[in-house]
C-alpha positions in Angstrom: 12.1 20.2 -4.5 10.8 17.0 -3.1 8.1 18.5 -1.0 4.6 18.0 -2.2 1.7 20.0 -0.8 -1.2 17.7 0.0 -4.9 18.6 0.6 -7.0 16.1 2.5 -10.8 16.0 2.7 -11.0 13.8 5.8 -14.6 12.8 5.5 -16.8 10.5 7.6 -17.7 8.5 4.4 -14.7 9.1 2.1 -11.2 10.4 2.2 -10.1 12.5 -0.8 -6.5 13.5 -1.4 -5.4 16.3 -3.6 -1.7 16.8 -4.6 -0.6 20.1 -5.8 0.1 19.9 -9.5 -1.7 16.5 -9.9 -5.2 17.1 -8.8 -7.3 14.5 -6.9 -5.2 11.4 -6.7 -7.2 9.4 -4.2 -10.9 8.9 -3.3 -11.6 6.0 -1.1 -14.0 5.1 1.7 -13.0 5.9 5.3 -12.9 2.3 6.4 -10.3 0.1 8.0 -10.6 -3.6 8.4 -8.9 -4.9 11.5 -8.1 -8.3 12.9 -9.8 -8.2 16.3 -7.3 -10.8 17.8 -4.0 -9.1 16.8 -5.5 -5.5 16.3 -3.5 -5.4 13.0 -5.0 -3.6 10.0 -5.8 -6.0 7.2 -7.2 -3.6 4.6 -7.9 0.1 4.2 -10.2 2.1 2.0 -12.0 0.4 -0.9 -10.8 -3.1 0.0 -12.1 -2.6 3.6 -15.4 -1.2 2.4 -16.0 -4.3 0.4 -15.9 -6.2 3.7 -18.5 -4.1 5.5 -21.2 -6.3 6.9 -19.5 -9.4 5.3 -16.6 -10.1 7.6 -15.9 -13.3 9.5 -16.0 -13.0 13.3 -12.4 -12.0 13.9 -12.3 -9.3 11.2 -13.9 -6.0 12.1 -14.5 -3.2 9.5 -14.2 0.1 11.4 -15.2 3.6 10.3 -12.8 5.7 12.4 -14.5 9.0 11.6 -17.9 9.7 13.1 -19.9 12.9 12.5 -16.9 14.5 10.9 -14.6 14.0 13.9 -12.1 11.3 14.9 -13.9 8.6 16.9 -11.0 6.2 16.9 -7.7 7.9 17.0 -5.4 5.0 16.3 -7.4 3.7 13.4 -7.6 7.2 11.9 -3.8 7.4 12.1 -3.4 4.0 10.4 -5.8 5.1 7.7 -4.1 8.5 7.1 -0.7 6.9 7.1 -1.7 4.3 4.5 -3.4 6.8 2.2 -0.5 9.3 2.4 2.1 6.6 1.7 0.0 5.4 -1.2 -0.1 8.8 -2.9 3.3 10.0 -1.8 5.1 7.0 -3.1 8.4 5.9 -1.8 10.2 9.3 -1.7 12.0 9.5 1.6 12.7 13.2 1.1 9.2 14.5 1.1 7.6 15.7 4.3 4.6 17.3 2.8 2.7 20.3 4.0 -0.8 19.1 4.6 -4.1 21.0 4.5 -7.0 19.2 6.2 -10.6 20.2 6.3 -12.8 19.9 9.4 -16.5 20.6 10.1 -17.1 24.2 11.1 -18.1 23.9 14.8 -15.9 21.2 16.2 -14.1 21.8 19.5 -10.5 22.8 19.8 -9.8 19.3 21.3 -11.3 17.7 18.2 -9.2 20.0 15.9 -6.1 19.2 17.8 -6.8 15.4 17.4 -7.1 15.8 13.6 -3.9 17.9 13.5 -2.0 15.5 15.6 -3.1 12.5 13.5 -1.7 14.3 10.4 1.5 15.4 12.1 2.2 11.9 13.1 2.2 10.8 9.5 5.3 12.8 9.0 3.9 16.2 7.7 6.2 19.2 7.8 3.3 21.5 8.7 -0.4 20.9 9.1 -3.0 23.5 8.3 -6.7 23.2 9.2 -9.5 24.9 7.4 -13.2 24.8 7.8 -15.1 22.6 5.4 -17.9 24.9 4.2 -15.3 27.6 3.3 -13.2 25.1 1.3 -16.3 23.6 -0.3 -17.4 27.1 -1.4 -14.0 27.8 -2.9 -14.0 24.4 -4.6 -17.5 25.1 -6.0 -16.1 28.1 -7.7 -17.6 30.8 -5.5 -15.5 34.0 -5.1 -15.7 34.5 -1.4 -13.0 37.2 -1.3 -15.3 40.1 -2.0 -17.5 41.9 0.5 -20.7 40.2 -0.6 -22.7 37.3 0.8 -22.4 33.7 -0.3 -24.1 30.7 1.2 -23.1 27.1 1.0 -24.8 24.0 2.3 -22.3 21.1 2.4 -24.1 17.8 3.1 -21.4 15.2 3.7 -21.4 11.8 5.3 -21.4 12.7 9.0 -22.2 16.4 9.1 -24.1 19.0 7.2 -22.2 22.3 7.3 -24.1 25.5 6.5 -22.2 28.7 6.2 -22.5 32.3 5.1 -19.2 33.6 3.7 -18.0 37.1 2.9 -14.6 38.7 2.6 -12.8 35.4 2.6 -14.2 34.3 5.9 -17.2 32.7 7.6 -19.7 35.3 8.8 -22.1 32.7 10.3 -22.1 28.9 10.3 -23.5 25.8 11.9 -22.7 22.2 11.6 -25.3 19.5 12.4 -24.8 15.8 12.7 -27.5 14.9 10.2 -26.2 14.0 6.8 -25.6 11.0 4.4 -25.0 8.4 7.1 -28.0 9.6 9.0 -30.1 9.1 5.9 -28.9 5.5 5.6 -29.8 4.9 9.2 -33.3 6.4 8.7 -33.9 4.0 5.8 -32.7 1.0 7.9 -35.0 2.1 10.8 -38.0 2.6 8.5 -37.7 -0.8 6.8 -37.2 -2.4 10.2 -40.3 -0.8 11.7 -42.6 -1.1 8.7 -41.6 -4.4 7.3 -39.8 -6.1 10.2 -36.9 -6.6 7.9 -33.3 -6.1 8.8 -31.0 -4.6 6.1 -27.4 -3.4 6.3 -25.7 -0.1 5.7 -24.7 -0.9 2.1 -28.2 -1.9 1.1 -29.6 1.3 2.7 -27.1 3.4 0.7 -28.1 1.5 -2.5 -31.7 2.4 -1.8 -30.9 6.0 -1.2 -28.9 6.3 -4.5 -31.2 4.2 -6.7 -34.7 5.3 -5.8 -34.2 7.9 -3.1 -35.9 11.3 -3.1 -36.6 14.0 -0.5 -39.3 15.8 -2.5 -42.7 14.1 -2.4 -43.7 12.8 -5.8 -40.4 13.8 -7.4 -39.5 10.2 -8.2 -41.7 7.3 -8.8 -39.5 4.2 -8.7 -39.5 0.8 -7.0 -36.7 -1.5 -5.9 -36.6 -5.0 -4.6 -34.9 -5.1 -1.2 -33.5 -8.2 0.4 -32.8 -8.6 4.1 -33.4 -10.8 7.1 -36.9 -11.2 8.3 -37.0 -10.3 12.0 -39.9 -12.7 12.7 -38.8 -15.8 10.9 -35.0 -15.1 10.9 -34.9 -16.1 7.2 -33.9 -14.1 4.1 -36.9 -12.2 2.7 -37.5 -9.7 -0.1 -39.8 -6.7 -0.1 -40.5 -3.9 -2.7 -39.8 -0.4 -1.6 -40.9 2.8 -3.4 -39.5 6.3 -3.7 -42.3 7.7 -1.7 -41.4 5.5 1.2 -37.8 6.6 1.1 -39.0 10.2 1.1 -41.1 9.4 4.2 -38.1 7.7 5.9 -35.8 10.7 5.3 -38.3 13.5 6.0 -37.3 14.1 9.6 -33.6 14.4 9.0 -34.2 16.5 5.9 -36.3 19.0 7.7 -33.7 19.2 10.5 -31.3 20.4 7.8 -33.8 22.9 6.4 -34.5 24.3 9.8 -30.8 24.8 10.5 -30.5 26.6 7.1 -33.5 28.9 8.0 -31.9 29.7 11.4 -28.6 30.7 9.7 -30.5 32.9 7.2 -32.5 34.5 10.0 -29.2 35.5 11.8 -27.6 37.0 8.6 -27.1 40.7 8.2 -29.7 42.1 5.8 -27.1 43.3 3.2 -25.7 39.8 2.9 -29.2 38.3 2.8 -29.9 40.4 -0.2 -26.8 39.1 -1.9 -27.8 35.5 -1.2 -31.3 36.1 -2.8 -29.5 37.4 -5.9 -26.9 34.6 -6.1 -28.7 31.7 -4.6 -27.3 29.0 -2.4 -24.8 26.4 -3.5 -25.3 22.8 -2.5 -22.2 20.6 -2.1 -21.3 17.2 -0.7 -22.7 13.7 -1.5 -26.0 14.4 0.1 -26.6 17.1 -2.5 -27.1 14.3 -5.0 -30.2 12.9 -3.4 -32.9 13.6 -5.9 -35.2 16.6 -5.2 -33.0 18.2 -2.5 -32.2 21.4 -4.3 -35.9 21.8 -5.3 -37.1 21.2 -1.8 -34.6 23.6 -0.3 -35.5 26.3 -2.8 -39.2 25.9 -2.0 -38.7 26.0 1.7 -36.0 28.8 1.9 -37.5 30.9 -0.9 -34.1 31.3 -2.5 -32.7 29.7 -5.7 -30.5 26.7 -4.9 -27.9 25.3 -7.2 -26.0 22.0 -7.0 -22.2 22.5 -7.4 -20.7 21.1 -10.6 -19.0 18.2 -8.9 -20.5 18.1 -5.4 -18.5 15.1 -4.2 -15.1 16.6 -4.9 -15.7 20.3 -4.1 -13.9 20.2 -0.8 -10.9 18.4 -2.3 -10.8 20.8 -5.3 -11.0 23.7 -2.7 -8.0 22.4 -0.9 -6.1 22.5 -4.2 -7.0 26.2 -4.7 -6.0 27.0 -1.1 -2.7 25.2 -1.3 -1.8 27.8 -4.0 -2.9 30.6 -1.6 -1.8 29.4 1.8 -1.6 33.0 3.0 -5.4 33.0 3.0 -5.5 30.6 5.8 -5.9 32.0 9.3 -4.2 29.3 11.2 -4.9 29.5 14.9 
């Protein structure tokens, strides 16, 4: 038996790969560095991420996934090929079965693009499954019973919100406000308030180091370096947690509003289950301080962060690979 089953969480920010029997074997940023003259890939994943915002003119660091879907087909294929070869080693026999996760309300065309990219890497068969369902399974929720479960998966490009029961999605939505949007909010806020230009990596550092979405939840400061838009010279400012909360507020409330809408459309019996069990928060965005507390306050339902929010989807693919009959593959 040379075939390995592979589960892929093809995220906007990171790609995680799960191999049956081995667990998560790869977790790298979804970035490819390309030579803009020859169009040849120079680095993929971690190595390419190091180059973001720091490349010479002819090297471009590209993020081929945007808002959870493929924005650049060729580059996505290069990236998938590279990662699958990296984890699959040199075994010529193995044409793995691949299970890939996608956001819940992408179009059939976008689904086909993801499927095709995976098929072209030499997969024997490709299965697609919706991300919130896989995240819920990975977070340890038992969605097979006739009772309501709710999951909010805040990834890099999309936030997927879903109510699950009897192994399927009863109601879901996917909005394009998530981790990357938070970074952009921080960049925009600093630019408008301080006339200072900072890059994506700095914004992400700010979000992780001093970020909060709950007013007064954190009271920290951080020195931020960037380019002064007035003088064009490097400049340093001090940013506080409260300012980050202010910067993120609009995006955060867009997510809360989407969650309220889903709850309002849920059958009353399932709503009662959700009040009992609470909502599970997964994805990298779940780790922004104060998020579960704010959601709980706004939705009037207990909210819990999954044990390992960043790897829930990948763990979920592992469980589904053992139960491929559970996938309704259309």
